[in-house]
KOLDRENGU-66203 format. One line per 5 residues: their letters; for each residue x negated, y, z of N, C-alpha, C. Coordinates in steps of 0.05 Angstrom, whole numbers, plus 5000, padded with zeros to 4 digits. Layout:
N
A> X Y Z X Y Z X Y Z  ...
END
This chain:
292
MSETN> 2944 0853 8274 2950 0875 8292 2925 0890 8299  2903 0875 8306 2878 0888 8314 2866 0904 8291  2869 0894 8266 2859 0909 8243 2874 0935 8240  2900 0934 8244 2917 0958 8242 2909 0978 8263  2905 0968 8288 2896 0986 8310 2869 0998 8304
GKGRA> 2851 0982 8292 2825 0993 8285 2826 1015 8264  2844 1011 8244 2847 1032 8224 2859 1057 8236  2878 1053 8255 2891 1076 8268 2871 1092 8284  2853 1078 8299 2833 1092 8315 2813 1106 8297  2806 1093 8275 2787 1106 8256 2800 1132 8244
FLREI> 2826 1130 8237 2840 1153 8227 2841 1176 8247  2846 1169 8272 2847 1190 8293 2820 1203 8298  2798 1186 8295 2771 1197 8298 2765 1217 8276  2774 1211 8251 2770 1229 8229 2786 1255 8233  2810 1253 8243 2826 1277 8248 2813 1294 8270
RKIVC> 2802 1281 8291 2789 1295 8312 2764 1310 8301  2749 1297 8284 2726 1310 8272 2733 1334 8256  2755 1332 8240 2763 1354 8223 2772 1378 8240  2787 1372 8262 2796 1393 8280 2772 1406 8293  2752 1391 8301 2728 1403 8313 2713 1420 8293
VILAA> 2711 1411 8268 2697 1427 8247 2712 1453 8243  2739 1452 8242 2755 1477 8239 2751 1496 8262  2750 1485 8287 2744 1501 8310 2717 1514 8309  2697 1498 8300 2670 1509 8297 2669 1531 8276  2684 1527 8254 2684 1548 8233 2696 1574 8244
AMYGF> 2718 1572 8260 2730 1595 8272 2710 1610 8290  2696 1594 8307 2676 1606 8325 2654 1620 8309  2644 1607 8288 2622 1618 8272 2631 1643 8258  2655 1643 8246 2666 1666 8233 2670 1689 8252  2680 1683 8276 2685 1703 8297 2658 1716 8305
SIRNF> 2637 1700 8308 2611 1711 8316 2600 1730 8294  2602 1721 8269 2593 1738 8247 2608 1765 8247  2634 1763 8250 2651 1788 8247 2647 1806 8271  2645 1795 8295 2647 1812 8319 2620 1817 8333  2600 1800 8328 2574 1804 8341 2553 1813 8320
LRGAG> 2552 1800 8297 2531 1806 8278 2536 1831 8262  2559 1832 8249 2564 1855 8232 2566 1881 8248  2580 1880 8270 2584 1904 8286 2558 1916 8296  2538 1899 8302 2512 1908 8312 2491 1910 8291  2497 1904 8266 2478 1904 8245 2457 1882 8247
LLAGG> 2464 1859 8259 2446 1837 8262 2448 1817 8239  2428 1801 8236 2428 1780 8216 2424 1753 8229  2439 1733 8220 2433 1706 8228 2410 1695 8211  2400 1672 8218 2379 1660 8202 2391 1646 8178  2373 1635 8161 2382 1618 8139 2399 1632 8119
FTGVS> 2417 1617 8106 2433 1627 8084 2454 1647 8094  2463 1644 8119 2481 1664 8130 2468 1691 8131  2443 1692 8140 2428 1717 8141 2423 1728 8114  2416 1711 8095 2411 1720 8067 2437 1732 8056  2460 1719 8061 2485 1729 8051 2492 1756 8063
LLSQQ> 2488 1759 8090 2494 1785 8103 2475 1807 8093  2449 1799 8089 2430 1819 8078 2438 1827 8050  2447 1808 8034 2455 1814 8006 2479 1833 8007  2498 1829 8025 2520 1847 8028 2511 1876 8034  2492 1878 8052 2482 1904 8060 2467 1918 8037
VLLKF> 2451 1903 8022 2436 1914 8000 2455 1923 7977  2475 1907 7971 2494 1914 7950 2510 1938 7957  2518 1940 7983 2533 1963 7991 2517 1989 7992  2492 1986 8001 2474 2009 8005 2464 2020 7978  2456 2003 7960 2443 2012 7936 2461 2011 7911
CGVSL> 2482 1995 7912 2500 1994 7889 2528 2003 7894  2535 2008 7920 2562 2016 7927 2582 1994 7923  2573 1969 7923 2591 1946 7918 2595 1931 7944  2620 1927 7951 2627 1912 7976 2638 1885 7968  2623 1864 7973 2632 1837 7966 2639 1821 7992
PLSII> 2659 1804 7991 2665 1786 8014 2641 1767 8018  2637 1759 8043 2616 1741 8050 2618 1715 8035  2642 1705 8032 2647 1679 8019 2637 1679 7990  2639 1701 7976 2630 1703 7948 2600 1698 7945  2585 1705 7966 2556 1702 7965 2548 1675 7979
YIPLN> 2561 1670 8001 2553 1647 8019 2558 1620 8006  2582 1617 7994 2589 1591 7983 2571 1583 7959  2566 1600 7939 2548 1592 7917 2519 1586 7927  2510 1601 7947 2483 1596 7958 2480 1567 7968  2502 1557 7979 2501 1530 7991 2505 1508 7971
AFPAL> 2509 1514 7945 2516 1494 7926 2493 1473 7922  2468 1483 7919 2446 1465 7915 2439 1448 7939  2437 1461 7964 2433 1444 7988 2455 1423 7992  2480 1431 7984 2502 1411 7987 2498 1387 7968  2487 1392 7944 2481 1370 7926 2459 1352 7937
ISFRF> 2439 1364 7950 2418 1348 7962 2430 1331 7985  2448 1344 8001 2461 1330 8023 2478 1307 8013  2493 1312 7991 2510 1291 7980 2493 1267 7970  2470 1273 7959 2453 1252 7948 2437 1237 7970  2427 1251 7990 2407 1239 8008 2418 1235 8036
IGKRF> 2438 1250 8045 2447 1248 8073 2473 1232 8075  2494 1240 8061 2519 1225 8063 2542 1241 8051  2561 1226 8039 2583 1239 8025 2603 1252 8044  2610 1237 8065 2630 1248 8084 2617 1271 8100  2592 1268 8107 2577 1289 8120 2578 1315 8103
TLYSL> 2574 1312 8077 2574 1335 8059 2602 1347 8057  2622 1330 8056 2650 1340 8054 2657 1356 8079  2652 1346 8102 2658 1361 8127 2642 1387 8128  2617 1386 8118 2600 1411 8118 2612 1431 8099  2623 1423 8076 2635 1441 8057 2660 1454 8070
IMIVL> 2675 1439 8085 2698 1450 8100 2688 1472 8118  2666 1467 8133 2655 1487 8151 2645 1512 8136  2632 1508 8114 2621 1530 8098 2643 1548 8088  2663 1536 8076 2685 1552 8064 2701 1566 8085  2709 1552 8107 2726 1563 8127 2711 1585 8144
SSAFA> 2686 1580 8151 2671 1599 8167 2668 1626 8152  2661 1624 8126 2659 1649 8111 2686 1663 8107  2707 1647 8104 2734 1659 8102 2742 1672 8128  2737 1659 8151 2743 1671 8177 2727 1697 8181  2702 1697 8173 2685 1721 8176 2697 1744 8159
DMMPD> 2709 1738 8137 2721 1759 8120 2748 1769 8130  2763 1750 8142 2791 1756 8148 2796 1765 8177  2778 1756 8196 2783 1763 8224 2780 1793 8229  2796 1803 8247 2793 1832 8254 2769 1837 8271  2757 1861 8269 2735 1869 8285 2746 1878 8312
MHLTD> 2740 1863 8333 2752 1869 8360 2735 1889 8375  2712 1896 8365 2694 1916 8377 2690 1910 8407  2678 1887 8412 2675 1877 8439 2655 1894 8455  2633 1902 8443 2613 1917 8458 2595 1933 8438  2583 1954 8448 2564 1970 8432 2535 1963 8439
DILLC> 2532 1945 8458 2505 1938 8467 2493 1917 8448  2472 1925 8434 2461 1907 8413 2448 1882 8425  2437 1884 8450 2425 1861 8463 2447 1840 8470  2470 1850 8481 2492 1832 8487 2502 1818 8461  2503 1833 8440 2512 1822 8414 2493 1800 8405
AVFGG> 2467 1805 8409 2446 1786 8400 2448 1760 8417  2450 1763 8443 2451 1740 8461 2477 1724 8457  2500 1737 8459 2525 1722 8457 2530 1713 8428  2521 1728 8409 2524 1719 8381 2508 1694 8377  2483 1693 8388 2467 1668 8386 2480 1645 8401
IVNGT> 2491 1650 8424 2505 1628 8440 2528 1617 8424  2545 1635 8413 2569 1625 8399 2560 1611 8373  2541 1623 8358 2531 1610 8334 2520 1582 8340  2502 1580 8360 2490 1554 8367 2510 1534 8376  2530 1542 8391 2551 1524 8400 2568 1514 8376
AIAIC> 2574 1532 8358 2590 1524 8334 2574 1504 8317  2549 1510 8313 2532 1491 8297 2530 1464 8311  2526 1464 8337 2523 1439 8352 2549 1423 8351  2572 1436 8352 2598 1422 8350 2599 1409 8322  2591 1423 8302 2590 1411 8275 2572 1386 8274
LLNNA> 2548 1389 8284 2529 1367 8283 2538 1343 8299  2551 1347 8321 2562 1325 8337 2585 1311 8323  2597 1324 8303 2619 1312 8288 2611 1307 8259  2584 1302 8255 2574 1295 8228 2580 1316 8207  2574 1340 8213 2576 1362 8194 2555 1383 8201
TSGGT> 2553 1403 8184 2534 1425 8189 2545 1450 8177  2533 1473 8185 2542 1499 8175 2529 1505 8148  2513 1487 8137 2502 1491 8110 2475 1503 8110  2465 1509 8085 2439 1522 8081 2416 1508 8094  2401 1522 8111 2377 1510 8123 2384 1487 8142
DFISI> 2409 1485 8151 2417 1462 8168 2416 1437 8151  2424 1438 8126 2422 1415 8108 2393 1407 8106  2375 1426 8104 2346 1420 8101 2336 1407 8127  2344 1418 8150 2335 1407 8175 2344 1378 8179  2369 1373 8172 2379 1345 8174 2364 1327 8155
FISEH> 2358 1336 8131 2343 1320 8112 2316 1313 8123  2302 1333 8134 2275 1327 8146 2277 1307 8169  2297 1311 8186 2301 1294 8209 2308 1265 8200  2325 1263 8180 2333 1236 8170 2309 1221 8158  2292 1235 8143 2272 1221 8127 2245 1220 8142
YGKDA> 2240 1238 8161 2214 1238 8174 2216 1233 8204  2241 1232 8215 2245 1225 8243 2236 1246 8262  2236 1271 8253 2227 1293 8271 2250 1312 8276  2250 1324 8300 2268 1345 8307 2258 1371 8293  2272 1380 8272 2262 1401 8255 2272 1429 8261
WNYIF> 2287 1432 8283 2299 1458 8288 2279 1480 8294  2256 1473 8306 2235 1494 8310 2223 1503 8284  2220 1485 8265 2210 1493 8239 2230 1512 8224  2255 1505 8227 2276 1522 8215 2276 1550 8228  2272 1550 8255 2271 1575 8269 2247 1592 8259
AGNVV> 2224 1579 8255 2201 1594 8244 2207 1606 8217  2220 1590 8200 2227 1600 8173 2247 1623 8175  2265 1621 8194 2285 1643 8197 2272 1669 8207  2251 1666 8224 2236 1689 8233 2223 1704 8209  2213 1688 8191 2201 1700 8166 2222 1716 8151
VLALS> 2246 1704 8148 2268 1717 8133 2275 1743 8147  2277 1742 8174 2285 1765 8189 2263 1787 8189  2238 1778 8187 2216 1798 8185 2218 1813 8158  2225 1798 8137 2229 1811 8111 2252 1831 8112  2273 1823 8127 2296 1841 8130 2287 1866 8146
GMLSG> 2269 1863 8165 2260 1886 8180 2244 1905 8163  2229 1895 8144 2214 1912 8125 2233 1928 8107  2256 1916 8102 2275 1930 8084 2294 1949 8099  2303 1941 8123 2324 1957 8135 2318 1966 8164  2294 1962 8174 2288 1971 8200 2281 1948 8219
WTSAM> 2261 1953 8237 2251 1932 8254 2269 1927 8279  2283 1947 8288 2299 1943 8312 2319 1921 8309  2336 1923 8289 2356 1902 8284 2344 1875 8278  2321 1875 8264 2307 1850 8258 2298 1836 8283  2286 1852 8302 2276 1839 8326 2299 1829 8344
YSIIL> 2321 1844 8345 2344 1834 8360 2356 1809 8346  2354 1809 8319 2363 1785 8305 2347 1760 8311  2321 1764 8316 2304 1742 8324 2313 1731 8352  2320 1749 8370 2331 1741 8396 2357 1724 8391  2374 1734 8373 2399 1719 8367 2392 1691 8357
QFCST> 2372 1689 8338 2365 1664 8327 2353 1645 8348  2337 1656 8366 2325 1640 8387 2346 1628 8405  2366 1645 8413 2388 1635 8430 2403 1613 8416  2408 1617 8390 2422 1597 8375 2407 1570 8373  2381 1572 8368 2364 1548 8366 2363 1533 8392
MLIQM> 2360 1547 8414 2359 1535 8441 2385 1520 8447  2408 1532 8440 2434 1519 8444 2436 1493 8428  2427 1494 8403 2429 1470 8386 2411 1448 8398  2387 1455 8406 2369 1434 8417 2380 1423 8443  2393 1439 8458 2404 1430 8484 2428 1412 8480
LYRRY> 2446 1419 8461 2471 1405 8458 2469 1381 8438  2451 1383 8419 2450 1362 8398 2422 1350 8399  2421 1324 8408 2395 1312 8413 2391 1286 8398  2405 1283 8375 2403 1258 8361 2375 1252 8351  2360 1272 8343 2333 1267 8331 2311 1269 8352
QKQTL> 2319 1273 8377 2299 1272 8399 2298 1243 8409  2274 1234 8418 2271 1206 8425 2263 1205 8455  2271 1183 8468 2264 1177 8495 2254 1148 8497  2232 1145 8512 2220 1118 8516 2230 1107 8543  2240 1082 8542 2249 1069 8566 2229 1048 8575
LIITE> 2221 1049 8600 2205 1028 8613 2222 1017 8636  2230 0992 8633 2250 0980 8652 2238 0956 8665  2235 0956 8691 2227 0933 8706 2252 0919 8716  2257 0894 8709 2282 0881 8714 2278 0851 8720  2297 0840 8735 2298 0811 8740 2315 0798 8719
KPDEV> 2329 0813 8702 2346 0802 8681 2339 0813 8654  2315 0805 8644 2306 0817 8618 2324 0811 8594  2334 0787 8593 2351 0779 8570 2377 0796 8570  2389 0798 8593 2415 0813 8594 2410 0843 8589  2388 0854 8600 2382 0882 8595 2376 0888 8566
YTVIR> 2360 0870 8553 2355 0873 8525 2380 0873 8508  2399 0855 8516 2424 0853 8502 2440 0879 8503  2439 0892 8526 2452 0918 8530 2440 0939 8511  2413 0940 8510 2399 0959 8493 2406 0954 8463  2405 0929 8456 2411 0922 8427 2440 0929 8420
DCTNH> 2459 0921 8437 2487 0926 8430 2495 0955 8431  2483 0970 8449 2490 0999 8452 2477 1016 8430  2452 1010 8423 2437 1028 8406 2427 1016 8380  2428 0990 8377 2417 0976 8354 2386 0978 8353  2374 0985 8375 2345 0986 8377 2334 0961 8389
DGTLF> 2309 0955 8384 2296 0931 8394 2282 0938 8421  2270 0918 8432 2254 0921 8457 2231 0902 8457  2211 0907 8474 2188 0889 8476 2185 0882 8506  2182 0856 8511 2180 0847 8538 2151 0843 8546  2143 0855 8569 2116 0852 8579 2118 0837 8606
KGTGL> 2100 0818 8611 2098 0804 8636 2075 0817 8653  2081 0822 8678 2061 0834 8695 2064 0825 8724  2048 0837 8741 2048 0829 8770 2053 0853 8787  2073 0852 8804 2077 0874 8823 2055 0873 8844  2039 0894 8847 2016 0893 8864 2022 0892 8894
YLGAE> 2045 0903 8901 2052 0905 8930 2058 0877 8941  2075 0862 8926 2083 0835 8935 2068 0813 8920  2054 0820 8898 2041 0799 8882 2060 0782 8866  2084 0791 8863 2104 0775 8848 2104 0782 8818  2112 0763 8802 2114 0768 8773 2137 0787 8767
RNMIY> 2132 0805 8748 2152 0825 8740 2155 0825 8710  2180 0832 8702 2186 0835 8673 2190 0864 8667  2176 0874 8647 2180 0902 8638 2188 0903 8609  2211 0916 8603 2220 0920 8576 2213 0948 8567  2201 0949 8543 2194 0975 8531 2213 0979 8507
SVVSS> 2226 1002 8505 2243 1008 8483 2244 1038 8479  2250 1047 8454 2253 1075 8447 2281 1079 8436  2295 1098 8446 2323 1104 8437 2326 1134 8432  2347 1141 8419 2353 1170 8415 2362 1182 8441  2357 1208 8444 2363 1221 8469 2393 1223 8475
DEIRR> 2409 1223 8453 2438 1225 8458 2450 1198 8466  2434 1177 8466 2443 1150 8475 2434 1143 8503  2416 1160 8515 2402 1152 8538 2420 1148 8563  2439 1166 8567 2456 1163 8591 2474 1139 8590  2485 1134 8566 2503 1111 8564 2487 1085 8568
VIAKI> 2463 1083 8557 2447 1059 8559 2439 1055 8588  2430 1075 8602 2421 1072 8630 2445 1064 8647  2468 1075 8643 2492 1068 8659 2498 1038 8655  2496 1028 8631 2503 1000 8626 2481 0982 8637  2456 0991 8636 2434 0975 8647 2437 0972 8677
KTTDP> 2444 0994 8690 2448 0993 8719 2472 0976 8727  2492 0975 8710 2515 0957 8715 2506 0928 8712  2490 0923 8692 2480 0895 8687 2461 0886 8709  2442 0904 8716 2422 0897 8737 2419 0921 8755  2435 0922 8777 2433 0945 8795 2405 0950 8807
GAFIN> 2389 0929 8808 2362 0932 8819 2341 0940 8799  2348 0945 8775 2329 0952 8754 2315 0979 8761  2289 0980 8755 2274 1005 8758 2269 1016 8731  2279 1041 8726 2279 1052 8699 2263 1078 8698  2243 1079 8681 2227 1103 8677 2233 1114 8648
VIKSE> 2241 1139 8646 2248 1152 8621 2226 1172 8614  2214 1169 8590 2193 1187 8581 2200 1200 8555  2197 1226 8552 2202 1239 8527 2181 1231 8506  2190 1223 8483 2172 1215 8461 2171 1238 8441  2147 1249 8437 2144 1272 8419 2146 1264 8390
EIRGN> 2136 1241 8383 2136 1233 8355 2135 1202 8353  2151 1191 8334 2152 1162 8331 2143 1156 8302  2125 1138 8299 2117 1128 8272 2123 1098 8271  2134 1090 8249 2142 1062 8246 2172 1059 8243  2181 1034 8244 2209 1029 8240 2225 1038 8264
FYRRP> 2245 1054 8260 2263 1064 8281 2291 1067 8269  2310 1052 8281 2337 1053 8269 2350 1080 8274  2362 1091 8252 2377 1116 8254 2405 1111 8244  2424 1119 8260 2452 1117 8251 2456 1133 8225  2468 1121 8205 2471 1137 8180 2493 1158 8183
NS> 2489 1180 8168 2511 1200 8165 2528 1191 8142  2553 1183 8148 2570 1172 8127 2579 1193 8107
END
C-alpha cells in the first residue's frame, strides 16, 4: 500500500510540474506578444535572437515568419547538451516550455496594454523573469542561454545568471547598432528586471554558510544531513561570558534549503544560536541535487 501511495504522490508531483511549465509558457508567450513586440523590445538570449531575426527578415526580405519556426531550431543544440549533461526529464520539460511559449507568442492576441515603452520594459522583464523562475523551480527552463547557465551552475557550482545577463547585453548592443539604440537600451532594462526576478525567486545555486552553537550537536547534524544531504563539521570552543564549553557546527547548504533547515533545527534545539552567512564561492565537494 505504501509503495502504491508513493507512486501516486510521484505521479501527482509530475502532473503539478507539467501544469506549472504550461502556465510559465503562457506567461512567457503573453509577455513576448504584449510587451516585447508591441514596444519593439528584445529579450536576451535565443528569444532575443529569434525576435531580431523576425525583424530583419521582415524589414529586408519582406518575409514574416512565426517565432516558433526560428526559436525551436535554435534550441536544438543546447537541448542536446542539456539531455547529455543535465538530465533527460529536465530537457523534456524544457522542450515543452520552448514549444508552447513560442506557440503562445504566435497565437495570442495583441491586447495593446500600453504605449509606454518603459512600462513595457519593466513589466515585460517582471513577467519574463517570473515565468523562467517558475520553470526552474519545476526542473525546466525556457531554453537557449538558460541551458548554458544551468550547465555552468551544475558543473562549476556558480550562480551564472549575471554572466548570462552580461552576454545578453552584448547581444542587445548589437541589436542597437542594427535597429536603433533607444529600443536596445530599454531592452537592457527589461533584461535587468528579468535577471533580478530570477535571482530573487530561484536560489538553488546560491550558497549559505551555517554556524550553529548548540547543546545537541548530534541531533542538529542529523537534521542537516536528512534535510539537505550535506555534511557538517563540529568545533569545540569556550563561551567567554560563562566560561562553559560550547559546540559549534559548521555547514554549507543551498539558499533554497535554508528556511526549512533552520525551522527544523529550532524545533530540535530551541536554544540553538544560528548565524547565516552568504557564501560567494565554494570549492571542493558539495552535494547538488541532480536534475532528473
